[in-house]
N, C-alpha and C positions, 0 to 999 in steps of 0.2 A: 504494499499499499504506500503510495508517494504523500507527500507532505499534504498536498490540497485533498486528498481524498480522505485522510485521517483528520482532516480539519472539519470534514463535513460527515464523518462518520455516524452521528445523531441526528442529521438532518431529516426533519419529518414535513414533507410538503403535500402528503397525502396521495402522490403519484410517484413512482420510481421512475418514470421518464423525466419528471422535472428535476428528482433528485441527480440522475444522471447528468442532465443537461448542466446543473449548477458545478459538478466536478469539472466539466468539458471547459466552461467560462471560465472558473477560477484557474485551470492551467492556462489558457491562453492569455488571461490576465497577468498572472505570474512571471510568464516568457516575456512579456512587453509591457510591464508596469506603466510606462509614462505614455502608451499608445492609447488612441481613440479606439471606441468598441470595432468599428471598421477595420482599422489596421491590425487589432489584435486578432480579431477572427480570421482574417486573411481571405474569406471568401464572402461572396454576398449571403450565401445560404447559411452559413454559420453565424453572420450578422444579424440576418432576419431572425433566426432560431434564438438569437440572444435577446433581441429585443420583444420578441413574444415571450419569453421566459418572465422577463421584468414587467411585461404588461398583464401576466395571469393574475387574476385575483388571489390565488392560492399561494402565489410567493410574496412575501413580506420582509421587510428588514428585520423586524424583529426574529421569525423564523429561522434566517440565515444567520444571524448574530449568536441566537441562543446555541447553535451547534456550535460555533466557533468558540464561545464562552465555554462551553462545556469541554471542548478539548485543550483549551488553555489552563481550565482548572485541573484537568487531569495530568497534563504535564508538569505544572507545579507540583502536585502533591507526589508526583514519582521522584522529584528532586529534593523535596522537603526532607529535613531528618526525621526520623522515626519519632514521635511522640510529639513534633511540631504542630502549631496550630496554624490553620489558613482562614483568614478573615477577608470574604470577598464582598464589595458593595453589590447591592441589588438582591 
């Protein structure tokens, strides 16, 4: 599992196709972080799929970030010494 897919392991958009598309989008944006969506996607079909993804009512900032927050918390807990406590806002 690469970094982007592990970041979205717990992503739940209610549709596996949307979750797979999220991983594809994240991979494209990680390869070209300063690029526009069309440039990062490298094809019209991929660009259109990306815009459709973000226009989909099932996709929300909260859902995408929740998965990222869970992955971040997991990584922090793996690095924390035994018995240490971790307080995260929210």
